[in-house]
PDB file of N, CA, C and O in Angstrom, chain B, residues numbered from 101:
ATOM      1  N   MET B 101       0.830  -1.180   0.000  1.00  0.00           N
ATOM      2  CA  MET B 101       0.000   0.000   0.000  1.00  0.00           C
ATOM      3  C   MET B 101       0.875   1.244   0.000  1.00  0.00           C
ATOM      4  O   MET B 101       2.017   1.225   0.459  1.00  0.00           O
ATOM      5  N   LEU B 102       0.327   2.297  -0.512  1.00  0.00           N
ATOM      6  CA  LEU B 102       1.020   3.570  -0.543  1.00  0.00           C
ATOM      7  C   LEU B 102       0.178   4.616   0.153  1.00  0.00           C
ATOM      8  O   LEU B 102      -1.051   4.555   0.132  1.00  0.00           O
ATOM      9  N   SER B 103       0.837   5.565   0.762  1.00  0.00           N
ATOM     10  CA  SER B 103       0.111   6.693   1.335  1.00  0.00           C
ATOM     11  C   SER B 103       0.623   7.952   0.671  1.00  0.00           C
ATOM     12  O   SER B 103       1.811   8.073   0.374  1.00  0.00           O
ATOM     13  N   SER B 104      -0.268   8.874   0.444  1.00  0.00           N
ATOM     14  CA  SER B 104       0.151  10.115  -0.201  1.00  0.00           C
ATOM     15  C   SER B 104       0.063  11.253   0.792  1.00  0.00           C
ATOM     16  O   SER B 104      -0.692  11.205   1.763  1.00  0.00           O
ATOM     17  N   SER B 105       0.850  12.271   0.524  1.00  0.00           N
ATOM     18  CA  SER B 105       0.801  13.467   1.349  1.00  0.00           C
ATOM     19  C   SER B 105       0.970  14.673   0.451  1.00  0.00           C
ATOM     20  O   SER B 105       1.605  14.592  -0.601  1.00  0.00           O
ATOM     21  N   LEU B 106       0.405  15.785   0.865  1.00  0.00           N
ATOM     22  CA  LEU B 106       0.568  17.009   0.103  1.00  0.00           C
ATOM     23  C   LEU B 106       1.975  17.522   0.336  1.00  0.00           C
ATOM     24  O   LEU B 106       2.443  17.579   1.473  1.00  0.00           O
ATOM     25  N   CYS B 107       2.643  17.891  -0.735  1.00  0.00           N
ATOM     26  CA  CYS B 107       4.020  18.337  -0.616  1.00  0.00           C
ATOM     27  C   CYS B 107       4.136  19.808  -0.933  1.00  0.00           C
ATOM     28  O   CYS B 107       3.600  20.281  -1.935  1.00  0.00           O
ATOM     29  N   ARG B 108       4.821  20.517  -0.098  1.00  0.00           N
ATOM     30  CA  ARG B 108       5.069  21.935  -0.322  1.00  0.00           C
ATOM     31  C   ARG B 108       6.292  22.131  -1.195  1.00  0.00           C
ATOM     32  O   ARG B 108       6.287  22.965  -2.100  1.00  0.00           O
ATOM     33  N   GLY B 109       7.326  21.378  -0.932  1.00  0.00           N
ATOM     34  CA  GLY B 109       8.576  21.550  -1.648  1.00  0.00           C
ATOM     35  C   GLY B 109       8.584  20.799  -2.956  1.00  0.00           C
ATOM     36  O   GLY B 109       8.121  19.661  -3.043  1.00  0.00           O
ATOM     37  N   GLU B 110       9.110  21.442  -3.963  1.00  0.00           N
ATOM     38  CA  GLU B 110       9.217  20.772  -5.250  1.00  0.00           C
ATOM     39  C   GLU B 110      10.260  19.673  -5.131  1.00  0.00           C
ATOM     40  O   GLU B 110      11.335  19.890  -4.570  1.00  0.00           O
ATOM     41  N   GLY B 111       9.951  18.511  -5.648  1.00  0.00           N
ATOM     42  CA  GLY B 111      10.863  17.382  -5.587  1.00  0.00           C
ATOM     43  C   GLY B 111      10.740  16.570  -4.308  1.00  0.00           C
ATOM     44  O   GLY B 111      11.470  15.595  -4.127  1.00  0.00           O
ATOM     45  N   CYS B 112       9.833  16.951  -3.419  1.00  0.00           N
ATOM     46  CA  CYS B 112       9.619  16.181  -2.191  1.00  0.00           C
ATOM     47  C   CYS B 112       8.859  14.903  -2.531  1.00  0.00           C
ATOM     48  O   CYS B 112       8.048  14.890  -3.456  1.00  0.00           O
ATOM     49  N   PRO B 113       9.121  13.819  -1.779  1.00  0.00           N
ATOM     50  CA  PRO B 113       8.347  12.598  -2.008  1.00  0.00           C
ATOM     51  C   PRO B 113       6.861  12.880  -1.827  1.00  0.00           C
ATOM     52  O   PRO B 113       6.450  13.492  -0.841  1.00  0.00           O
ATOM     53  N   GLU B 114       6.067  12.431  -2.778  1.00  0.00           N
ATOM     54  CA  GLU B 114       4.622  12.614  -2.686  1.00  0.00           C
ATOM     55  C   GLU B 114       3.933  11.348  -2.217  1.00  0.00           C
ATOM     56  O   GLU B 114       2.856  11.402  -1.622  1.00  0.00           O
ATOM     57  N   ILE B 115       4.550  10.220  -2.484  1.00  0.00           N
ATOM     58  CA  ILE B 115       3.960   8.941  -2.100  1.00  0.00           C
ATOM     59  C   ILE B 115       5.024   8.124  -1.380  1.00  0.00           C
ATOM     60  O   ILE B 115       6.123   7.916  -1.893  1.00  0.00           O
ATOM     61  N   CYS B 116       4.678   7.669  -0.196  1.00  0.00           N
ATOM     62  CA  CYS B 116       5.570   6.815   0.585  1.00  0.00           C
ATOM     63  C   CYS B 116       4.881   5.480   0.818  1.00  0.00           C
ATOM     64  O   CYS B 116       3.658   5.426   0.951  1.00  0.00           O
ATOM     65  N   PRO B 117       5.661   4.399   0.868  1.00  0.00           N
ATOM     66  CA  PRO B 117       5.051   3.101   1.147  1.00  0.00           C
ATOM     67  C   PRO B 117       4.476   3.076   2.561  1.00  0.00           C
ATOM     68  O   PRO B 117       5.041   3.657   3.488  1.00  0.00           O
ATOM     69  N   SER B 118       3.360   2.405   2.703  1.00  0.00           N
ATOM     70  CA  SER B 118       2.740   2.251   4.024  1.00  0.00           C
ATOM     71  C   SER B 118       3.331   1.025   4.704  1.00  0.00           C
ATOM     72  O   SER B 118       2.641   0.042   4.974  1.00  0.00           O
ATOM     73  N   VAL B 119       4.612   1.113   4.968  1.00  0.00           N
ATOM     74  CA  VAL B 119       5.351   0.025   5.595  1.00  0.00           C
ATOM     75  C   VAL B 119       5.802   0.507   6.963  1.00  0.00           C
ATOM     76  O   VAL B 119       6.378   1.588   7.086  1.00  0.00           O
ATOM     77  N   TRP B 120       5.541  -0.292   7.994  1.00  0.00           N
ATOM     78  CA  TRP B 120       5.926   0.081   9.346  1.00  0.00           C
ATOM     79  C   TRP B 120       7.358  -0.368   9.600  1.00  0.00           C
ATOM     80  O   TRP B 120       7.616  -1.524   9.935  1.00  0.00           O
ATOM     81  N   GLN B 121       8.283   0.573   9.434  1.00  0.00           N
ATOM     82  CA  GLN B 121       9.691   0.375   9.756  1.00  0.00           C
ATOM     83  C   GLN B 121      10.106   1.607  10.557  1.00  0.00           C
ATOM     84  O   GLN B 121      10.852   2.451  10.060  1.00  0.00           O
ATOM     85  N   PRO B 122       9.624   1.711  11.796  1.00  0.00           N
ATOM     86  CA  PRO B 122       9.779   2.948  12.563  1.00  0.00           C
ATOM     87  C   PRO B 122      11.230   3.340  12.789  1.00  0.00           C
ATOM     88  O   PRO B 122      12.116   2.499  12.941  1.00  0.00           O
ATOM     89  N   LEU B 123      11.438   4.649  12.804  1.00  0.00           N
ATOM     90  CA  LEU B 123      12.744   5.188  13.134  1.00  0.00           C
ATOM     91  C   LEU B 123      12.551   6.435  13.970  1.00  0.00           C
ATOM     92  O   LEU B 123      11.573   7.167  13.820  1.00  0.00           O
ATOM     93  N   CYS B 124      13.494   6.655  14.841  1.00  0.00           N
ATOM     94  CA  CYS B 124      13.471   7.819  15.716  1.00  0.00           C
ATOM     95  C   CYS B 124      14.398   8.867  15.121  1.00  0.00           C
ATOM     96  O   CYS B 124      15.553   8.578  14.810  1.00  0.00           O
ATOM     97  N   ALA B 125      13.896  10.072  14.964  1.00  0.00           N
ATOM     98  CA  ALA B 125      14.675  11.151  14.364  1.00  0.00           C
ATOM     99  C   ALA B 125      14.750  12.333  15.310  1.00  0.00           C
ATOM    100  O   ALA B 125      13.936  12.484  16.221  1.00  0.00           O
ATOM    101  N   GLY B 126      15.745  13.164  15.069  1.00  0.00           N
ATOM    102  CA  GLY B 126      15.894  14.356  15.886  1.00  0.00           C
ATOM    103  C   GLY B 126      17.015  15.224  15.369  1.00  0.00           C
ATOM    104  O   GLY B 126      17.525  15.019  14.268  1.00  0.00           O
ATOM    105  N   VAL B 127      17.391  16.198  16.176  1.00  0.00           N
ATOM    106  CA  VAL B 127      18.465  17.128  15.846  1.00  0.00           C
ATOM    107  C   VAL B 127      19.447  17.141  17.008  1.00  0.00           C
ATOM    108  O   VAL B 127      19.041  17.195  18.169  1.00  0.00           O
ATOM    109  N   GLY B 128      20.725  17.092  16.702  1.00  0.00           N
ATOM    110  CA  GLY B 128      21.744  17.158  17.750  1.00  0.00           C
ATOM    111  C   GLY B 128      21.705  15.994  18.718  1.00  0.00           C
ATOM    112  O   GLY B 128      22.079  16.142  19.882  1.00  0.00           O
ATOM    113  N   GLY B 129      21.257  14.835  18.253  1.00  0.00           N
ATOM    114  CA  GLY B 129      21.201  13.658  19.103  1.00  0.00           C
ATOM    115  C   GLY B 129      20.014  13.620  20.051  1.00  0.00           C
ATOM    116  O   GLY B 129      19.869  12.675  20.826  1.00  0.00           O
ATOM    117  N   VAL B 130      19.162  14.640  19.997  1.00  0.00           N
ATOM    118  CA  VAL B 130      17.974  14.685  20.854  1.00  0.00           C
ATOM    119  C   VAL B 130      16.802  14.075  20.098  1.00  0.00           C
ATOM    120  O   VAL B 130      16.428  14.552  19.027  1.00  0.00           O
ATOM    121  N   GLU B 131      16.227  13.020  20.663  1.00  0.00           N
ATOM    122  CA  GLU B 131      15.097  12.348  20.035  1.00  0.00           C
ATOM    123  C   GLU B 131      13.878  13.255  20.069  1.00  0.00           C
ATOM    124  O   GLU B 131      13.504  13.774  21.120  1.00  0.00           O
ATOM    125  N   THR B 132      13.263  13.439  18.905  1.00  0.00           N
ATOM    126  CA  THR B 132      12.108  14.323  18.874  1.00  0.00           C
ATOM    127  C   THR B 132      10.862  13.711  18.257  1.00  0.00           C
ATOM    128  O   THR B 132       9.747  14.071  18.632  1.00  0.00           O
ATOM    129  N   ARG B 133      11.035  12.785  17.311  1.00  0.00           N
ATOM    130  CA  ARG B 133       9.849  12.311  16.603  1.00  0.00           C
ATOM    131  C   ARG B 133      10.074  10.926  16.006  1.00  0.00           C
ATOM    132  O   ARG B 133      11.148  10.622  15.486  1.00  0.00           O
ATOM    133  N   THR B 134       9.031  10.089  16.092  1.00  0.00           N
ATOM    134  CA  THR B 134       9.043   8.781  15.460  1.00  0.00           C
ATOM    135  C   THR B 134       8.340   8.881  14.115  1.00  0.00           C
ATOM    136  O   THR B 134       7.240   9.423  14.019  1.00  0.00           O
ATOM    137  N   PHE B 135       8.980   8.356  13.082  1.00  0.00           N
ATOM    138  CA  PHE B 135       8.385   8.286  11.745  1.00  0.00           C
ATOM    139  C   PHE B 135       8.134   6.827  11.418  1.00  0.00           C
ATOM    140  O   PHE B 135       8.855   5.947  11.886  1.00  0.00           O
ATOM    141  N   SER B 136       7.106   6.568  10.609  1.00  0.00           N
ATOM    142  CA  SER B 136       6.764   5.188  10.270  1.00  0.00           C
ATOM    143  C   SER B 136       7.814   4.536   9.379  1.00  0.00           C
ATOM    144  O   SER B 136       7.975   3.316   9.401  1.00  0.00           O
ATOM    145  N   ASN B 137       8.529   5.338   8.597  1.00  0.00           N
ATOM    146  CA  ASN B 137       9.615   4.814   7.766  1.00  0.00           C
ATOM    147  C   ASN B 137      10.480   5.983   7.277  1.00  0.00           C
ATOM    148  O   ASN B 137      10.138   7.146   7.486  1.00  0.00           O
ATOM    149  N   MET B 138      11.587   5.665   6.635  1.00  0.00           N
ATOM    150  CA  MET B 138      12.536   6.682   6.184  1.00  0.00           C
ATOM    151  C   MET B 138      11.906   7.648   5.187  1.00  0.00           C
ATOM    152  O   MET B 138      12.184   8.847   5.232  1.00  0.00           O
ATOM    153  N   CYS B 139      11.070   7.149   4.296  1.00  0.00           N
ATOM    154  CA  CYS B 139      10.424   8.012   3.306  1.00  0.00           C
ATOM    155  C   CYS B 139       9.601   9.099   3.990  1.00  0.00           C
ATOM    156  O   CYS B 139       9.620  10.252   3.559  1.00  0.00           O
ATOM    157  N   GLN B 140       8.886   8.746   5.042  1.00  0.00           N
ATOM    158  CA  GLN B 140       8.078   9.727   5.768  1.00  0.00           C
ATOM    159  C   GLN B 140       8.955  10.817   6.389  1.00  0.00           C
ATOM    160  O   GLN B 140       8.574  11.987   6.407  1.00  0.00           O
ATOM    161  N   MET B 141      10.130  10.431   6.898  1.00  0.00           N
ATOM    162  CA  MET B 141      11.034  11.424   7.476  1.00  0.00           C
ATOM    163  C   MET B 141      11.585  12.353   6.396  1.00  0.00           C
ATOM    164  O   MET B 141      11.652  13.567   6.588  1.00  0.00           O
ATOM    165  N   VAL B 142      11.975  11.779   5.265  1.00  0.00           N
ATOM    166  CA  VAL B 142      12.499  12.580   4.155  1.00  0.00           C
ATOM    167  C   VAL B 142      11.434  13.558   3.667  1.00  0.00           C
ATOM    168  O   VAL B 142      11.729  14.729   3.427  1.00  0.00           O
ATOM    169  N   ALA B 143      10.199  13.085   3.519  1.00  0.00           N
ATOM    170  CA  ALA B 143       9.105  13.953   3.073  1.00  0.00           C
ATOM    171  C   ALA B 143       8.866  15.074   4.086  1.00  0.00           C
ATOM    172  O   ALA B 143       8.660  16.226   3.703  1.00  0.00           O
ATOM    173  N   HIS B 144       8.892  14.738   5.373  1.00  0.00           N
ATOM    174  CA  HIS B 144       8.704  15.754   6.417  1.00  0.00           C
ATOM    175  C   HIS B 144       9.797  16.819   6.327  1.00  0.00           C
ATOM    176  O   HIS B 144       9.505  18.015   6.337  1.00  0.00           O
ATOM    177  N   ASN B 145      11.044  16.386   6.240  1.00  0.00           N
ATOM    178  CA  ASN B 145      12.156  17.335   6.153  1.00  0.00           C
ATOM    179  C   ASN B 145      12.016  18.237   4.941  1.00  0.00           C
ATOM    180  O   ASN B 145      12.246  19.443   5.033  1.00  0.00           O
ATOM    181  N   CYS B 146      11.645  17.669   3.820  1.00  0.00           N
ATOM    182  CA  CYS B 146      11.518  18.427   2.578  1.00  0.00           C
ATOM    183  C   CYS B 146      10.370  19.432   2.668  1.00  0.00           C
ATOM    184  O   CYS B 146      10.538  20.600   2.319  1.00  0.00           O
ATOM    185  N   ASN B 147       9.231  18.989   3.126  1.00  0.00           N
ATOM    186  CA  ASN B 147       8.043  19.847   3.184  1.00  0.00           C
ATOM    187  C   ASN B 147       8.138  20.922   4.259  1.00  0.00           C
ATOM    188  O   ASN B 147       7.624  22.026   4.081  1.00  0.00           O
ATOM    189  N   GLN B 148       8.785  20.610   5.358  1.00  0.00           N
ATOM    190  CA  GLN B 148       8.871  21.547   6.481  1.00  0.00           C
ATOM    191  C   GLN B 148      10.197  22.301   6.513  1.00  0.00           C
ATOM    192  O   GLN B 148      10.436  23.113   7.408  1.00  0.00           O
ATOM    193  N   GLU B 149      11.052  22.031   5.540  1.00  0.00           N
ATOM    194  CA  GLU B 149      12.406  22.598   5.515  1.00  0.00           C
ATOM    195  C   GLU B 149      13.093  22.342   6.855  1.00  0.00           C
ATOM    196  O   GLU B 149      13.710  23.230   7.443  1.00  0.00           O
ATOM    197  N   ALA B 150      12.965  21.093   7.315  1.00  0.00           N
ATOM    198  CA  ALA B 150      13.546  20.666   8.583  1.00  0.00           C
ATOM    199  C   ALA B 150      14.846  19.910   8.318  1.00  0.00           C
ATOM    200  O   ALA B 150      15.173  19.593   7.174  1.00  0.00           O
ATOM    201  N   ALA B 151      15.570  19.631   9.377  1.00  0.00           N
ATOM    202  CA  ALA B 151      16.842  18.926   9.252  1.00  0.00           C
ATOM    203  C   ALA B 151      16.924  17.775  10.254  1.00  0.00           C
ATOM    204  O   ALA B 151      17.965  17.548  10.870  1.00  0.00           O
ATOM    205  N   LEU B 152      15.811  17.053  10.408  1.00  0.00           N
ATOM    206  CA  LEU B 152      15.825  15.911  11.309  1.00  0.00           C
ATOM    207  C   LEU B 152      16.654  14.793  10.698  1.00  0.00           C
ATOM    208  O   LEU B 152      16.617  14.576   9.487  1.00  0.00           O
ATOM    209  N   VAL B 153      17.399  14.088  11.533  1.00  0.00           N
ATOM    210  CA  VAL B 153      18.199  12.958  11.080  1.00  0.00           C
ATOM    211  C   VAL B 153      17.823  11.735  11.905  1.00  0.00           C
ATOM    212  O   VAL B 153      17.347  11.849  13.035  1.00  0.00           O
ATOM    213  N   LYS B 154      18.043  10.575  11.325  1.00  0.00           N
ATOM    214  CA  LYS B 154      17.756   9.324  12.023  1.00  0.00           C
ATOM    215  C   LYS B 154      18.723   9.177  13.190  1.00  0.00           C
ATOM    216  O   LYS B 154      19.936   9.320  13.036  1.00  0.00           O
ATOM    217  N   ILE B 155      18.162   8.892  14.353  1.00  0.00           N
ATOM    218  CA  ILE B 155      18.971   8.656  15.539  1.00  0.00           C
ATOM    219  C   ILE B 155      19.096   7.159  15.798  1.00  0.00           C
ATOM    220  O   ILE B 155      20.166   6.660  16.148  1.00  0.00           O
ATOM    221  N   LYS B 156      17.973   6.447  15.618  1.00  0.00           N
ATOM    222  CA  LYS B 156      17.997   5.003  15.842  1.00  0.00           C
ATOM    223  C   LYS B 156      16.801   4.357  15.164  1.00  0.00           C
ATOM    224  O   LYS B 156      15.816   5.021  14.842  1.00  0.00           O
ATOM    225  N   ASP B 157      16.903   3.053  14.952  1.00  0.00           N
ATOM    226  CA  ASP B 157      15.761   2.283  14.472  1.00  0.00           C
ATOM    227  C   ASP B 157      14.783   2.130  15.632  1.00  0.00           C
ATOM    228  O   ASP B 157      15.183   2.083  16.795  1.00  0.00           O
ATOM    229  N   GLY B 158      13.508   2.053  15.302  1.00  0.00           N
ATOM    230  CA  GLY B 158      12.481   1.881  16.320  1.00  0.00           C
ATOM    231  C   GLY B 158      11.895   3.209  16.751  1.00  0.00           C
ATOM    232  O   GLY B 158      12.302   4.272  16.281  1.00  0.00           O
ATOM    233  N   VAL B 159      10.935   3.127  17.653  1.00  0.00           N
ATOM    234  CA  VAL B 159      10.249   4.335  18.117  1.00  0.00           C
ATOM    235  C   VAL B 159      11.117   5.090  19.119  1.00  0.00           C
ATOM    236  O   VAL B 159      11.960   4.505  19.799  1.00  0.00           O
ATOM    237  N   CYS B 160      10.896   6.390  19.195  1.00  0.00           N
ATOM    238  CA  CYS B 160      11.600   7.217  20.179  1.00  0.00           C
ATOM    239  C   CYS B 160      11.111   6.853  21.576  1.00  0.00           C
ATOM    240  O   CYS B 160       9.966   6.438  21.754  1.00  0.00           O
ATOM    241  N   ASP B 161      11.973   7.008  22.546  1.00  0.00           N
ATOM    242  CA  ASP B 161      11.573   6.773  23.933  1.00  0.00           C
ATOM    243  C   ASP B 161      10.513   7.780  24.355  1.00  0.00           C
ATOM    244  O   ASP B 161       9.611   7.455  25.127  1.00  0.00           O
ATOM    245  N   LYS B 162      10.626   9.002  23.846  1.00  0.00           N
ATOM    246  CA  LYS B 162       9.657  10.052  24.151  1.00  0.00           C
ATOM    247  C   LYS B 162       9.578  10.964  22.936  1.00  0.00           C
ATOM    248  O   LYS B 162      10.576  11.571  22.547  1.00  0.00           O
ATOM    249  N   ASP B 163       8.398  11.063  22.334  1.00  0.00           N
ATOM    250  CA  ASP B 163       8.208  11.953  21.187  1.00  0.00           C
ATOM    251  C   ASP B 163       7.930  13.369  21.678  1.00  0.00           C
ATOM    252  O   ASP B 163       7.111  13.586  22.571  1.00  0.00           O
ATOM    253  N   ILE B 164       8.625  14.317  21.080  1.00  0.00           N
ATOM    254  CA  ILE B 164       8.388  15.736  21.358  1.00  0.00           C
ATOM    255  C   ILE B 164       8.048  16.367  20.025  1.00  0.00           C
ATOM    256  O   ILE B 164       8.947  16.698  19.252  1.00  0.00           O
ATOM    257  N   GLN B 165       6.767  16.541  19.740  1.00  0.00           N
ATOM    258  CA  GLN B 165       6.355  17.105  18.459  1.00  0.00           C
ATOM    259  C   GLN B 165       5.914  18.537  18.649  1.00  0.00           C
ATOM    260  O   GLN B 165       5.186  18.868  19.585  1.00  0.00           O
ATOM    261  N   THR B 166       6.379  19.395  17.725  1.00  0.00           N
ATOM    262  CA  THR B 166       6.001  20.804  17.784  1.00  0.00           C
ATOM    263  C   THR B 166       5.044  21.125  16.679  1.00  0.00           C
ATOM    264  O   THR B 166       4.605  22.268  16.555  1.00  0.00           O
TER     265      THR B 166
END
Protein backbone atom coordinates (compact mmCIF):
# COMPACT_ATOMS: atom_id res chain seq x y z
CA MET A 1 0.00 0.00 0.00
CA LEU A 2 1.02 3.57 -0.54
CA SER A 3 0.11 6.69 1.34
CA SER A 4 0.15 10.12 -0.20
CA SER A 5 0.80 13.47 1.35
CA LEU A 6 0.57 17.01 0.10
CA CYS A 7 4.02 18.34 -0.62
CA ARG A 8 5.07 21.94 -0.32
CA GLY A 9 8.58 21.55 -1.65
CA GLU A 10 9.22 20.77 -5.25
CA GLY A 11 10.86 17.38 -5.59
CA CYS A 12 9.62 16.18 -2.19
CA PRO A 13 8.35 12.60 -2.01
CA GLU A 14 4.62 12.61 -2.69
CA ILE A 15 3.96 8.94 -2.10
CA CYS A 16 5.57 6.82 0.58
CA PRO A 17 5.05 3.10 1.15
CA SER A 18 2.74 2.25 4.02
CA VAL A 19 5.35 0.02 5.59
CA TRP A 20 5.93 0.08 9.35
CA GLN A 21 9.69 0.38 9.76
CA PRO A 22 9.78 2.95 12.56
CA LEU A 23 12.74 5.19 13.13
CA CYS A 24 13.47 7.82 15.72
CA ALA A 25 14.68 11.15 14.36
CA GLY A 26 15.89 14.36 15.89
CA VAL A 27 18.46 17.13 15.85
CA GLY A 28 21.74 17.16 17.75
CA GLY A 29 21.20 13.66 19.10
CA VAL A 30 17.97 14.68 20.85
CA GLU A 31 15.10 12.35 20.03
CA THR A 32 12.11 14.32 18.87
CA ARG A 33 9.85 12.31 16.60
CA THR A 34 9.04 8.78 15.46
CA PHE A 35 8.38 8.29 11.75
CA SER A 36 6.76 5.19 10.27
CA ASN A 37 9.62 4.81 7.77
CA MET A 38 12.54 6.68 6.18
CA CYS A 39 10.42 8.01 3.31
CA GLN A 40 8.08 9.73 5.77
CA MET A 41 11.03 11.42 7.48
CA VAL A 42 12.50 12.58 4.16
CA ALA A 43 9.11 13.95 3.07
CA HIS A 44 8.70 15.75 6.42
CA ASN A 45 12.16 17.33 6.15
CA CYS A 46 11.52 18.43 2.58
CA ASN A 47 8.04 19.85 3.18
CA GLN A 48 8.87 21.55 6.48
CA GLU A 49 12.41 22.60 5.52
CA ALA A 50 13.55 20.67 8.58
CA ALA A 51 16.84 18.93 9.25
CA LEU A 52 15.82 15.91 11.31
CA VAL A 53 18.20 12.96 11.08
CA LYS A 54 17.76 9.32 12.02
CA ILE A 55 18.97 8.66 15.54
CA LYS A 56 18.00 5.00 15.84
CA ASP A 57 15.76 2.28 14.47
CA GLY A 58 12.48 1.88 16.32
CA VAL A 59 10.25 4.33 18.12
CA CYS A 60 11.60 7.22 20.18
CA ASP A 61 11.57 6.77 23.93
CA LYS A 62 9.66 10.05 24.15
CA ASP A 63 8.21 11.95 21.19
CA ILE A 64 8.39 15.74 21.36
CA GLN A 65 6.35 17.10 18.46
CA THR A 66 6.00 20.80 17.78
